[in-house]
C-alpha positions in Angstrom: -6.5 23.6 28.8 -8.5 26.8 29.1 -11.5 27.2 26.8 -11.5 28.8 23.3 -12.9 32.2 24.4 -10.4 32.4 27.3 -7.5 31.6 25.0 -8.6 34.0 22.3 -8.4 36.8 24.9 -5.4 35.8 26.9 -2.8 34.0 24.8 0.0 36.4 23.8 -1.5 39.2 25.7 0.5 39.3 28.9 0.6 42.7 30.6 3.7 44.8 29.8 6.3 43.9 32.5 7.6 47.4 32.8 4.4 49.5 32.9 1.7 46.9 33.6 -0.2 48.0 30.5 -2.9 45.3 30.0 -2.4 45.7 26.2 1.2 45.0 25.2 2.9 47.9 23.3 3.5 47.6 19.6 7.2 47.1 18.9 7.7 49.3 15.8 11.5 49.2 15.8 13.2 48.0 12.6 16.4 47.0 14.4 17.5 46.0 17.9 20.6 46.9 19.9 22.9 43.9 20.5 24.9 43.2 23.6 27.7 41.7 21.5 28.4 41.0 17.8 26.5 37.7 18.1 24.6 38.3 21.3 21.0 39.5 21.3 19.1 40.7 24.3 15.9 38.8 23.7 16.5 36.9 20.4 15.8 39.9 18.1 18.2 41.7 15.8 16.2 42.9 12.8 12.4 43.0 12.4 12.4 41.2 9.1 13.8 38.1 11.0 11.6 38.5 14.1 9.5 41.0 16.0 7.9 40.8 19.5 4.5 41.9 18.3 4.5 39.5 15.4 5.6 36.6 17.7 2.8 37.3 20.2 0.2 37.2 17.5 1.7 34.0 15.9 1.6 32.4 19.3 -2.1 33.2 19.7 -3.1 32.1 16.2 -1.2 28.8 16.5 -2.9 28.1 19.8 -6.5 28.7 18.5 -5.8 26.5 15.4 -4.2 23.7 17.5 -0.9 24.0 15.7 2.7 23.9 16.7 3.8 27.1 15.0 2.1 30.0 13.1 3.9 32.2 10.6 2.3 35.6 9.7 2.5 37.1 6.3 1.7 40.4 4.6 -1.2 38.8 2.7 -3.0 35.5 2.2 -1.5 35.1 -1.2 2.0 35.6 0.1 1.4 32.9 2.6 0.1 30.5 -0.1 3.0 31.3 -2.4 5.6 30.7 0.3 4.0 27.4 1.4 4.0 26.1 -2.1 7.6 27.0 -2.7 8.6 25.3 0.6 6.6 22.1 -0.2 7.3 21.7 -3.9 9.9 22.1 -6.6 9.6 22.5 -10.4 8.2 19.3 -11.8 5.9 18.7 -8.8 2.1 18.7 -8.9 -0.5 20.4 -6.7 -4.1 19.2 -6.7 -6.7 21.8 -5.7 -10.5 22.1 -5.6 -12.7 22.8 -8.5 -14.2 25.8 -6.7 -11.9 28.3 -5.0 -10.7 31.8 -4.6 -9.7 33.4 -7.9 -6.4 34.6 -6.6 -5.4 31.1 -5.6 -6.2 29.8 -9.0 -4.2 32.6 -10.6 -1.2 31.9 -8.4 -1.3 28.2 -9.1 -1.8 28.4 -12.8 -0.4 31.6 -14.0 2.6 32.1 -11.7 3.8 28.7 -10.3 3.2 26.9 -13.6 5.6 29.2 -15.4 8.2 27.9 -13.0 7.6 24.3 -14.0 5.0 23.2 -11.4 1.7 21.7 -12.4 -1.6 22.6 -10.8 -4.6 20.4 -11.5 -8.2 21.0 -10.4 -10.1 18.0 -8.9 -13.4 17.7 -7.2 -12.2 17.5 -3.6 -15.8 17.1 -2.4 -15.7 13.6 -3.9 -13.0 11.4 -2.2 -13.2 8.9 -5.1 -12.3 11.7 -7.5 -9.4 12.7 -5.4 -8.2 9.1 -5.0 -8.3 8.7 -8.8 -6.4 11.9 -9.4 -3.7 10.9 -6.9 -3.4 7.5 -8.6 -3.2 9.1 -12.1 -0.4 11.5 -11.3 1.8 11.6 -8.2 1.1 14.9 -6.3 3.1 16.6 -3.6 0.3 18.8 -2.3 -3.5 18.4 -1.9 -5.0 21.9 -1.4 -8.4 22.1 0.2 -10.5 25.2 0.4 -13.5 24.4 2.6 -16.0 25.9 2.6 -15.0 27.1 -0.8 -15.2 30.5 -2.4 -17.8 31.4 -3.7 -20.0 28.2 -3.9 -19.5 27.1 -0.3 -18.6 23.6 -1.3 -17.4 21.4 1.6 -14.6 18.8 1.5 -14.3 16.0 4.0 -10.9 17.0 5.5 -10.3 13.8 7.3 -11.1 11.6 4.3 -9.0 13.7 1.9 -6.1 13.8 4.4 -6.1 10.0 4.7 -6.0 9.6 0.9 -3.4 12.3 0.4 -1.1 11.0 3.1 -1.4 7.4 1.8 -0.2 8.8 -1.5 2.7 10.7 0.1 1.2 14.2 -0.4 0.9 17.1 2.1 -2.5 18.5 2.9 -3.1 22.2 3.1 -6.4 23.6 4.2 -7.6 27.2 3.6 -9.6 27.9 6.7 -10.4 31.5 5.9 -14.2 31.1 5.7 -14.6 28.8 8.7 -12.0 30.2 11.0 -10.8 28.2 14.0 -14.0 29.1 15.7 -15.9 26.6 13.5 -13.3 24.3 12.1 -9.8 23.1 13.1 -8.3 21.2 10.2 -5.1 20.1 12.0 -7.2 18.1 14.3 -8.8 16.4 11.3 -5.5 15.5 9.7 -4.3 18.5 7.8 -0.6 19.4 7.9 -0.9 23.1 7.3 -3.7 25.7 7.6 -3.7 28.9 5.7 -5.7 32.1 6.2 -6.3 35.4 4.7 -6.3 37.2 8.0 -7.6 40.3 6.1 -11.0 38.6 6.6 -12.5 37.3 9.8 -9.3 37.4 11.9 -8.7 41.1 11.3 -12.5 41.6 11.2 -12.7 45.4 10.5 -11.6 45.9 6.9 -8.5 47.8 8.0 -5.6 45.5 7.4 -4.2 43.1 4.8 -2.6 40.0 6.1 -2.2 36.2 5.8 -0.9 33.3 8.0 0.1 29.7 7.9 -0.3 27.4 10.9 1.7 24.1 11.0 0.9 20.8 12.7 3.5 20.0 15.3 6.5 17.9 14.1 6.2 18.3 10.3 9.5 17.3 8.6 10.5 17.8 5.0 11.6 14.7 3.2 13.3 16.1 0.1 16.6 15.0 -1.5 19.4 17.0 0.0 17.6 17.6 3.3 17.6 15.5 6.4 14.2 14.2 7.7 14.7 16.5 10.7 14.3 19.7 8.6 11.2 21.2 10.2 8.6 22.6 7.8 7.7 25.6 9.9 11.4 26.5 10.4 12.0 26.1 6.6 9.1 28.5 6.0 10.5 31.0 8.4 13.8 30.8 6.5 12.1 31.4 3.2 10.1 34.3 4.6 13.2 36.0 5.9 15.1 35.3 2.7 12.3 36.8 0.5 11.2 39.5 2.9 7.5 38.4 3.0 6.8 39.8 6.4 3.9 41.8 7.8 4.4 45.1 9.7 4.1 45.2 13.4 1.0 47.4 13.4 -0.9 45.0 11.1 0.1 42.1 13.4 -1.2 44.1 16.4 -4.5 44.7 14.6 -4.9 41.0 13.6 -4.0 39.9 17.2 -6.6 42.4 18.5 -9.1 40.8 16.1 -8.5 37.4 17.6 -9.7 38.6 21.0 -13.3 39.1 19.6 -13.2 36.5 16.8 -15.6 34.0 18.4 -18.1 36.6 19.3 -18.1 38.2 15.8 -18.0 35.0 13.8 -20.8 33.3 15.8 -23.1 36.4 15.6 -22.5 36.7 11.8 -23.1 33.0 11.3 -26.4 33.1 13.1 -27.5 35.9 10.9 -26.3 34.1 7.8 -28.4 31.0 8.7 -31.5 33.2 9.1 -30.9 35.0 5.8 -30.0 31.9 3.8 -33.2 30.2 5.0 -35.3 33.3 4.1 -33.7 33.6 0.7 -34.9 30.2 -0.3 -38.5 31.5 -0.2 -37.9 34.8 -2.1 -39.1 34.9 -5.7 -36.3 35.7 -8.1 -33.6 33.7 -6.2 -32.8 30.6 -8.3 -30.6 28.9 -5.7 -29.0 29.6 -2.3 -25.6 28.2 -1.5 -25.0 27.8 2.3 -23.7 24.7 4.1 -26.2 25.3 6.9 -29.2 24.5 4.7 -30.3 20.9 4.9 -30.4 20.5 1.1 -26.8 21.6 0.6 -25.0 18.7 -1.1 -22.4 18.5 1.7 -24.5 19.6 4.6 -23.9 16.3 6.6 -20.1 16.6 6.2 -20.2 20.3 7.3 -22.3 19.4 10.3 -19.8 16.7 11.2 -16.5 18.6 10.8 -17.7 22.1 11.7 -19.3 23.6 14.8 -21.0 26.3 12.8 -21.6 27.0 9.1 -20.0 30.4 8.6 -21.1 33.9 7.5 -20.9 33.6 3.7 -24.0 33.0 1.6 -24.1 32.9 -2.2 -27.2 33.1 -4.4 -27.9 32.4 -8.0 -30.1 34.8 -10.0 -31.9 33.9 -13.2 -29.5 35.9 -15.5 -26.2 37.6 -15.4 -28.0 41.0 -15.8 -30.1 40.4 -12.7 -27.0 39.3 -10.7 -25.1 42.5 -11.6 -28.1 44.6 -10.9 -28.8 43.1 -7.5 -25.1 43.6 -6.5 -25.5 47.3 -7.5 -28.8 47.9 -5.8 -28.3 47.2 -2.1 -28.2 50.0 0.4 -26.9 48.4 3.6 -24.7 45.8 1.9 -21.7 47.6 0.5 -20.5 46.7 -3.0 -16.9 45.7 -2.3 -14.6 42.7 -2.4 -13.4 40.9 0.8 -15.5 39.6 3.7 -15.4 38.9 7.4 -15.8 42.4 8.7 -18.4 44.2 10.9 -20.2 45.6 7.8 -22.0 43.3 5.3 -20.6 43.2 1.8 -22.0 42.1 -1.5 -20.0 41.3 -4.7 -20.3 39.8 -8.1 -17.5 37.2 -8.3 -17.5 36.7 -12.0 -16.2 40.3 -12.5 -14.7 41.0 -9.1 -12.9 38.5 -6.8 -12.7 35.8 -9.6 -12.2 38.2 -12.5 -8.8 36.7 -13.2 -10.5 33.4 -14.2 -13.3 35.0 -16.2 -11.8 33.9 -19.6 -11.0 30.4 -18.5 -13.1 27.2 -18.0 -12.8 27.8 -14.3 -14.7 31.1 -14.4 -17.2 31.8 -11.6 -20.9 31.5 -12.6 -22.0 34.9 -14.1 -25.4 34.5 -12.4 -23.9 34.3 -8.9 -23.7 36.9 -6.1 -21.8 36.5 -2.9 -22.9 37.9 0.4 -20.6 38.4 3.3 -22.8 38.8 6.3 -21.7 41.2 9.0 -23.0 42.3 12.4 -26.1 44.3 11.5 -29.6 43.2 12.4 -30.4 40.3 10.0 -34.0 41.6 9.5 -32.5 44.8 8.1 -30.1 42.9 5.8 -32.8 40.7 4.5 -35.1 43.7 3.8 -32.2 45.3 1.9 -31.7 42.2 -0.2 -35.5 41.9 -0.9 -35.6 45.5 -2.1 -32.5 45.0 -4.3 -34.0 42.0 -5.9 -37.2 43.9 -6.6 -35.3 46.8 -8.1 -33.2 44.5 -10.2 -36.2 42.7 -11.6 -38.0 46.0 -12.3 -34.9 47.4 -14.0 -34.2 44.4 -16.2 -37.8 44.3 -17.2 -37.7 47.8 -18.7 
């Protein structure tokens, strides 16, 4: 098998057979001419059901994640929603981590619970806590977000997968923060990997997208279905039935992002390590959350299951007022939600990405600021953070 960099550039990128173009053309067509009422030319009849540009991108993403099939979606949340609907039915239970993206928590508790499903938070960084939760209530899905958003908590994927499978549950891993460059959950026992491809896969803040990647040979075992019902094929059926498909241009952008993914992610992670280490020495920073730091609670697990620690760093300030002021005082870091792009971003999760949880017991810490490290010089980014912290302290002291 070719190396990761080679596959990132080559898979799904065969030159156009008609013109020789080294970048395959985008197939924008919504419908395709048939050779007969039930005879397609290349397996395509309508772009909701399938599109060549989408298929090439899905092939590349599945290859990089070590999966058997990838399914692209118009957003990360639409991927999550479809996966949960395929794997569960009303009355079923999903266990998910105590720290995680606010949109996932909103989907699980405010949307799916209205349909009769139950979503329960559990400390997935503690295998004993997960085992106890599985013993207390049968669950159909264990959902891991590792590293988590925004606290960068790390769950032991292999250990959690062993416990979940022994209890008859599926294991889904959100790999958005790590990307397949640093972590491949399917090789550690996960059944399905999900991504917000808006982030590192796209990499340029110019698309919204999501994806699910399936381990080979997954079969649904639900009453009324034979054991041969493939989970990926069932997901494609649901996607077609509900219309949760991305446009071909977004798929082309995401596929283009895969070609430079390892270069971008590794560069940003190197800068994140430098910045995280420096922030631990800066007065006014109460705590630094980054799995690459030796005092991170799950540093050893991260070092074992990841080949790099990622490009996201979170910091605690002394007060909510200071946290807000720091987020509003940077010059290079742009105050915006999202992450994984060339430009560095800063945000205040309590009132931004996790605002939907602000009035619940699962609210983000109101002293926390999340940093998405981009491709700028780390010295410049660190200087920007230092001046923002100084400005915040001066402003809050007035």
